[in-house]
N, CA, C and O atoms as a GROMACS GRO file, in nm:
protein
  340
    1MET      N    1  -0.096   2.025   1.422
    1MET     CA    2   0.019   1.956   1.476
    1MET      C    3   0.055   1.842   1.382
    1MET      O    4  -0.032   1.763   1.346
    2PRO      N    5   0.183   1.831   1.341
    2PRO     CA    6   0.222   1.724   1.249
    2PRO      C    7   0.216   1.589   1.319
    2PRO      O    8   0.233   1.581   1.441
    3PRO      N    9   0.193   1.482   1.242
    3PRO     CA   10   0.186   1.350   1.304
    3PRO      C   11   0.321   1.310   1.363
    3PRO      O   12   0.426   1.351   1.314
    4THR      N   13   0.314   1.230   1.468
    4THR     CA   14   0.435   1.181   1.533
    4THR      C   15   0.506   1.084   1.440
    4THR      O   16   0.442   0.994   1.386
    5PRO      N   17   0.637   1.100   1.419
    5PRO     CA   18   0.707   1.005   1.332
    5PRO      C   19   0.706   0.865   1.393
    5PRO      O   20   0.725   0.848   1.514
    6VAL      N   21   0.684   0.766   1.309
    6VAL     CA   22   0.678   0.628   1.354
    6VAL      C   23   0.785   0.551   1.278
    6VAL      O   24   0.791   0.558   1.155
    7PRO      N   25   0.870   0.477   1.349
    7PRO     CA   26   0.970   0.398   1.277
    7PRO      C   27   0.902   0.289   1.195
    7PRO      O   28   0.811   0.222   1.242
    8ARG      N   29   0.948   0.273   1.074
    8ARG     CA   30   0.889   0.173   0.984
    8ARG      C   31   0.970   0.044   0.988
    8ARG      O   32   1.092   0.048   0.994
    9PRO      N   33   0.903  -0.071   0.983
    9PRO     CA   34   0.977  -0.197   0.978
    9PRO      C   35   1.049  -0.211   0.843
    9PRO      O   36   1.013  -0.146   0.744
   10ALA      N   37   1.150  -0.295   0.841
   10ALA     CA   38   1.232  -0.312   0.720
   10ALA      C   39   1.148  -0.361   0.602
   10ALA      O   40   1.170  -0.317   0.489
   11TRP      N   41   1.054  -0.452   0.627
   11TRP     CA   42   0.976  -0.506   0.515
   11TRP      C   43   0.890  -0.398   0.450
   11TRP      O   44   0.863  -0.403   0.330
   12LEU      N   45   0.847  -0.299   0.531
   12LEU     CA   46   0.765  -0.191   0.475
   12LEU      C   47   0.849  -0.097   0.390
   12LEU      O   48   0.800  -0.039   0.293
   13ARG      N   49   0.977  -0.083   0.426
   13ARG     CA   50   1.067  -0.001   0.345
   13ARG      C   51   1.094  -0.064   0.209
   13ARG      O   52   1.139   0.004   0.117
   14VAL      N   53   1.066  -0.193   0.196
   14VAL     CA   54   1.084  -0.262   0.068
   14VAL      C   55   0.952  -0.267  -0.010
   14VAL      O   56   0.950  -0.239  -0.129
   15THR      N   57   0.843  -0.301   0.058
   15THR     CA   58   0.716  -0.320  -0.013
   15THR      C   59   0.656  -0.191  -0.066
   15THR      O   60   0.598  -0.189  -0.174
   16ALA      N   61   0.670  -0.082   0.009
   16ALA     CA   62   0.611   0.045  -0.036
   16ALA      C   63   0.675   0.094  -0.167
   16ALA      O   64   0.601   0.130  -0.259
   17PRO      N   65   0.808   0.098  -0.180
   17PRO     CA   66   0.865   0.138  -0.310
   17PRO      C   67   0.832   0.040  -0.422
   17PRO      O   68   0.815   0.080  -0.537
   18LEU      N   69   0.824  -0.090  -0.390
   18LEU     CA   70   0.787  -0.187  -0.494
   18LEU      C   71   0.644  -0.163  -0.543
   18LEU      O   72   0.616  -0.178  -0.662
   19ALA      N   73   0.555  -0.127  -0.452
   19ALA     CA   74   0.418  -0.096  -0.491
   19ALA      C   75   0.415   0.027  -0.581
   19ALA      O   76   0.342   0.030  -0.680
   20ILE      N   77   0.493   0.128  -0.546
   20ILE     CA   78   0.498   0.249  -0.629
   20ILE      C   79   0.554   0.216  -0.766
   20ILE      O   80   0.503   0.263  -0.868
   21LEU      N   81   0.660   0.136  -0.769
   21LEU     CA   82   0.718   0.095  -0.897
   21LEU      C   83   0.616   0.019  -0.982
   21LEU      O   84   0.606   0.041  -1.103
   22GLY      N   85   0.541  -0.071  -0.919
   22GLY     CA   86   0.439  -0.146  -0.991
   22GLY      C   87   0.329  -0.057  -1.046
   22GLY      O   88   0.279  -0.081  -1.156
   23ILE      N   89   0.292   0.046  -0.971
   23ILE     CA   90   0.187   0.138  -1.016
   23ILE      C   91   0.235   0.216  -1.138
   23ILE      O   92   0.156   0.247  -1.227
   24VAL      N   93   0.365   0.245  -1.143
   24VAL     CA   94   0.420   0.318  -1.257
   24VAL      C   95   0.438   0.226  -1.377
   24VAL      O   96   0.411   0.266  -1.490
   25VAL      N   97   0.483   0.103  -1.354
   25VAL     CA   98   0.517   0.011  -1.463
   25VAL      C   99   0.393  -0.057  -1.522
   25VAL      O  100   0.391  -0.088  -1.641
   26TRP      N  101   0.290  -0.080  -1.441
   26TRP     CA  102   0.176  -0.158  -1.488
   26TRP      C  103   0.108  -0.099  -1.612
   26TRP      O  104   0.076  -0.175  -1.704
   27PRO      N  105   0.082   0.032  -1.620
   27PRO     CA  106   0.019   0.083  -1.742
   27PRO      C  107   0.104   0.061  -1.868
   27PRO      O  108   0.051   0.037  -1.976
   28VAL      N  109   0.236   0.070  -1.852
   28VAL     CA  110   0.324   0.045  -1.966
   28VAL      C  111   0.314  -0.101  -2.008
   28VAL      O  112   0.306  -0.131  -2.127
   29LEU      N  113   0.314  -0.191  -1.910
   29LEU     CA  114   0.298  -0.333  -1.943
   29LEU      C  115   0.162  -0.361  -2.007
   29LEU      O  116   0.152  -0.442  -2.099
   30ALA      N  117   0.059  -0.294  -1.958
   30ALA     CA  118  -0.074  -0.314  -2.017
   30ALA      C  119  -0.076  -0.272  -2.163
   30ALA      O  120  -0.135  -0.339  -2.248
   31LEU      N  121  -0.012  -0.160  -2.193
   31LEU     CA  122  -0.005  -0.115  -2.333
   31LEU      C  123   0.075  -0.213  -2.418
   31LEU      O  124   0.035  -0.247  -2.529
   32LEU      N  125   0.187  -0.260  -2.364
   32LEU     CA  126   0.265  -0.359  -2.438
   32LEU      C  127   0.188  -0.490  -2.454
   32LEU      O  128   0.202  -0.560  -2.554
   33GLY      N  129   0.106  -0.522  -2.354
   33GLY     CA  130   0.022  -0.642  -2.366
   33GLY      C  131  -0.081  -0.627  -2.475
   33GLY      O  132  -0.109  -0.722  -2.548
   34LEU      N  133  -0.140  -0.508  -2.488
   34LEU     CA  134  -0.236  -0.484  -2.596
   34LEU      C  135  -0.170  -0.493  -2.732
   34LEU      O  136  -0.232  -0.536  -2.830
   35LEU      N  137  -0.044  -0.453  -2.739
   35LEU     CA  138   0.029  -0.461  -2.865
   35LEU      C  139   0.082  -0.600  -2.894
   35LEU      O  140   0.130  -0.627  -3.004
   36GLY      N  141   0.075  -0.688  -2.797
   36GLY     CA  142   0.120  -0.827  -2.816
   36GLY      C  143   0.265  -0.849  -2.782
   36GLY      O  144   0.317  -0.958  -2.806
   37ALA      N  145   0.334  -0.750  -2.728
   37ALA     CA  146   0.476  -0.765  -2.696
   37ALA      C  147   0.499  -0.835  -2.562
   37ALA      O  148   0.606  -0.892  -2.539
   38VAL      N  149   0.400  -0.830  -2.474
   38VAL     CA  150   0.410  -0.891  -2.342
   38VAL      C  151   0.289  -0.982  -2.324
   38VAL      O  152   0.178  -0.943  -2.359
   39PRO      N  153   0.310  -1.103  -2.271
   39PRO     CA  154   0.195  -1.193  -2.249
   39PRO      C  155   0.095  -1.132  -2.150
   39PRO      O  156   0.132  -1.065  -2.054
   40ALA      N  157  -0.031  -1.156  -2.176
   40ALA     CA  158  -0.137  -1.102  -2.092
   40ALA      C  159  -0.125  -1.152  -1.948
   40ALA      O  160  -0.157  -1.080  -1.854
   41GLN      N  161  -0.080  -1.274  -1.930
   41GLN     CA  162  -0.065  -1.330  -1.795
   41GLN      C  163   0.036  -1.250  -1.713
   41GLN      O  164   0.018  -1.232  -1.593
   42ALA      N  165   0.141  -1.202  -1.776
   42ALA     CA  166   0.241  -1.121  -1.706
   42ALA      C  167   0.180  -0.989  -1.660
   42ALA      O  168   0.207  -0.942  -1.549
   43VAL      N  169   0.097  -0.930  -1.745
   43VAL     CA  170   0.032  -0.803  -1.709
   43VAL      C  171  -0.061  -0.824  -1.589
   43VAL      O  172  -0.062  -0.743  -1.497
   44VAL      N  173  -0.136  -0.931  -1.592
   44VAL     CA  174  -0.229  -0.960  -1.481
   44VAL      C  175  -0.152  -0.988  -1.353
   44VAL      O  176  -0.189  -0.939  -1.247
   45ASN      N  177  -0.045  -1.066  -1.362
   45ASN     CA  178   0.034  -1.098  -1.243
   45ASN      C  179   0.096  -0.973  -1.180
   45ASN      O  180   0.093  -0.958  -1.058
   46VAL      N  181   0.150  -0.885  -1.261
   46VAL     CA  182   0.209  -0.762  -1.208
   46VAL      C  183   0.100  -0.677  -1.142
   46VAL      O  184   0.124  -0.617  -1.038
   47GLY      N  185  -0.016  -0.671  -1.202
   47GLY     CA  186  -0.126  -0.594  -1.143
   47GLY      C  187  -0.170  -0.649  -1.009
   47GLY      O  188  -0.195  -0.573  -0.915
   48ILE      N  189  -0.180  -0.781  -0.997
   48ILE     CA  190  -0.222  -0.844  -0.871
   48ILE      C  191  -0.118  -0.822  -0.763
   48ILE      O  192  -0.152  -0.788  -0.650
   49VAL      N  193   0.009  -0.843  -0.796
   49VAL     CA  194   0.115  -0.825  -0.697
   49VAL      C  195   0.123  -0.679  -0.653
   49VAL      O  196   0.140  -0.651  -0.534
   50THR      N  197   0.110  -0.588  -0.747
   50THR     CA  198   0.114  -0.445  -0.714
   50THR      C  199   0.000  -0.408  -0.621
   50THR      O  200   0.021  -0.337  -0.522
   51ALA      N  201  -0.119  -0.455  -0.650
   51ALA     CA  202  -0.234  -0.425  -0.565
   51ALA      C  203  -0.215  -0.482  -0.425
   51ALA      O  204  -0.248  -0.417  -0.326
   52GLY      N  205  -0.163  -0.603  -0.416
   52GLY     CA  206  -0.138  -0.664  -0.286
   52GLY      C  207  -0.036  -0.589  -0.204
   52GLY      O  208  -0.056  -0.565  -0.085
   53LEU      N  209   0.075  -0.551  -0.267
   53LEU     CA  210   0.179  -0.476  -0.197
   53LEU      C  211   0.127  -0.340  -0.151
   53LEU      O  212   0.155  -0.296  -0.039
   54ALA      N  213   0.053  -0.273  -0.237
   54ALA     CA  214  -0.001  -0.142  -0.201
   54ALA      C  215  -0.099  -0.154  -0.085
   54ALA      O  216  -0.096  -0.073   0.008
   55TYR      N  217  -0.186  -0.255  -0.088
   55TYR     CA  218  -0.285  -0.275   0.018
   55TYR      C  219  -0.217  -0.298   0.153
   55TYR      O  220  -0.251  -0.235   0.252
   56VAL      N  221  -0.120  -0.390   0.155
   56VAL     CA  222  -0.052  -0.423   0.280
   56VAL      C  223   0.026  -0.302   0.332
   56VAL      O  224   0.023  -0.275   0.452
   57SER      N  225   0.094  -0.231   0.244
   57SER     CA  226   0.174  -0.116   0.285
   57SER      C  227   0.086  -0.004   0.341
   57SER      O  228   0.114   0.052   0.447
   58ILE      N  229  -0.020   0.029   0.269
   58ILE     CA  230  -0.108   0.138   0.314
   58ILE      C  231  -0.176   0.101   0.445
   58ILE      O  232  -0.190   0.186   0.533
   59ARG      N  233  -0.219  -0.022   0.457
   59ARG     CA  234  -0.286  -0.065   0.581
   59ARG      C  235  -0.192  -0.054   0.700
   59ARG      O  236  -0.231  -0.007   0.807
   60ARG      N  237  -0.067  -0.097   0.682
   60ARG     CA  238   0.030  -0.090   0.792
   60ARG      C  239   0.061   0.056   0.830
   60ARG      O  240   0.071   0.088   0.948
   61ILE      N  241   0.075   0.142   0.731
   61ILE     CA  242   0.103   0.283   0.758
   61ILE      C  243  -0.014   0.346   0.834
   61ILE      O  244   0.008   0.422   0.928
   62LYS      N  245  -0.137   0.315   0.795
   62LYS     CA  246  -0.254   0.368   0.865
   62LYS      C  247  -0.258   0.320   1.010
   62LYS      O  248  -0.289   0.398   1.100
   63ILE      N  249  -0.228   0.194   1.033
   63ILE     CA  250  -0.227   0.140   1.169
   63ILE      C  251  -0.119   0.208   1.252
   63ILE      O  252  -0.144   0.245   1.367
   64ASP      N  253   0.000   0.225   1.195
   64ASP     CA  254   0.108   0.292   1.266
   64ASP      C  255   0.071   0.435   1.303
   64ASP      O  256   0.098   0.480   1.414
   65ARG      N  257   0.009   0.506   1.210
   65ARG     CA  258  -0.030   0.645   1.238
   65ARG      C  259  -0.139   0.651   1.344
   65ARG      O  260  -0.139   0.741   1.428
   66ALA      N  261  -0.233   0.556   1.342
   66ALA     CA  262  -0.339   0.554   1.442
   66ALA      C  263  -0.281   0.526   1.580
   66ALA      O  264  -0.323   0.586   1.679
   67ILE      N  265  -0.185   0.436   1.588
   67ILE     CA  266  -0.122   0.404   1.716
   67ILE      C  267  -0.043   0.525   1.766
   67ILE      O  268  -0.050   0.560   1.884
   68ALA      N  269   0.030   0.589   1.677
   68ALA     CA  270   0.110   0.706   1.717
   68ALA      C  271   0.020   0.821   1.759
   68ALA      O  272   0.052   0.893   1.854
   69GLY      N  273  -0.092   0.839   1.692
   69GLY     CA  274  -0.184   0.947   1.728
   69GLY      C  275  -0.253   0.922   1.860
   69GLY      O  276  -0.282   1.017   1.932
   70GLY      N  277  -0.281   0.798   1.892
   70GLY     CA  278  -0.348   0.765   2.017
   70GLY      C  279  -0.254   0.743   2.133
   70GLY      O  280  -0.296   0.737   2.248
   71ALA      N  281  -0.124   0.731   2.103
   71ALA     CA  282  -0.028   0.702   2.209
   71ALA      C  283  -0.013   0.819   2.306
   71ALA      O  284   0.005   0.798   2.426
   72ASP      N  285  -0.020   0.942   2.255
   72ASP     CA  286  -0.003   1.056   2.343
   72ASP      C  287  -0.127   1.082   2.428
   72ASP      O  288  -0.118   1.150   2.530
   73ARG      N  289  -0.242   1.029   2.389
   73ARG     CA  290  -0.365   1.046   2.466
   73ARG      C  291  -0.394   0.926   2.554
   73ARG      O  292  -0.482   0.931   2.640
   74GLY      N  293  -0.320   0.816   2.533
   74GLY     CA  294  -0.343   0.697   2.612
   74GLY      C  295  -0.466   0.619   2.569
   74GLY      O  296  -0.515   0.534   2.644
   75GLU      N  297  -0.515   0.645   2.450
   75GLU     CA  298  -0.634   0.576   2.400
   75GLU      C  299  -0.595   0.480   2.289
   75GLU      O  300  -0.512   0.513   2.204
   76PRO      N  301  -0.653   0.359   2.288
   76PRO     CA  302  -0.627   0.269   2.175
   76PRO      C  303  -0.704   0.319   2.052
   76PRO      O  304  -0.810   0.381   2.066
   77PRO      N  305  -0.652   0.294   1.932
   77PRO     CA  306  -0.724   0.335   1.813
   77PRO      C  307  -0.854   0.258   1.798
   77PRO      O  308  -0.859   0.138   1.825
   78GLU      N  309  -0.958   0.325   1.756
   78GLU     CA  310  -1.087   0.260   1.738
   78GLU      C  311  -1.091   0.190   1.603
   78GLU      O  312  -1.054   0.249   1.502
   79PRO      N  313  -1.136   0.065   1.600
   79PRO     CA  314  -1.148  -0.002   1.470
   79PRO      C  315  -1.262   0.062   1.390
   79PRO      O  316  -1.362   0.104   1.448
   80PRO      N  317  -1.248   0.068   1.258
   80PRO     CA  318  -1.354   0.127   1.178
   80PRO      C  319  -1.479   0.039   1.180
   80PRO      O  320  -1.470  -0.083   1.169
   81SER      N  321  -1.593   0.102   1.193
   81SER     CA  322  -1.718   0.026   1.190
   81SER      C  323  -1.773   0.030   1.049
   81SER      O  324  -1.740   0.120   0.972
   82GLY      N  325  -1.854  -0.064   1.017
   82GLY     CA  326  -1.911  -0.072   0.884
   82GLY      C  327  -2.025   0.026   0.861
   82GLY      O  328  -2.075   0.040   0.750
   83ARG      N  329  -2.067   0.094   0.968
   83ARG     CA  330  -2.180   0.185   0.959
   83ARG      C  331  -2.135   0.330   0.965
   83ARG      O  332  -2.041   0.361   1.037
   84PRO      N  333  -2.200   0.418   0.892
   84PRO     CA  334  -2.167   0.561   0.904
   84PRO      C  335  -2.214   0.615   1.039
   84PRO      O  336  -2.309   0.564   1.097
   85ALA      N  337  -2.145   0.717   1.086
   85ALA     CA  338  -2.176   0.772   1.220
   85ALA      C  339  -2.301   0.856   1.219
   85ALA      O  340  -2.340   0.909   1.323
   0.00000   0.00000   0.00000
């Protein structure tokens, strides 16, 4: 059964594509940084921002899917435990 569609907030519609763009652009910037065409600080900053946007976007999507999957059963999503089952 396919997952239930969940409406996405406006901020997620912006951050997710920006994270994808950063993932594509960062290796090019890293190469240009190695060649000396781009300052190393710019490469590091783009990498940090990209990682942050990707983390927040993926976490929100996972939470939305867990809520949508549990909504039809009436069960709240279980938080992940640090221990294996």
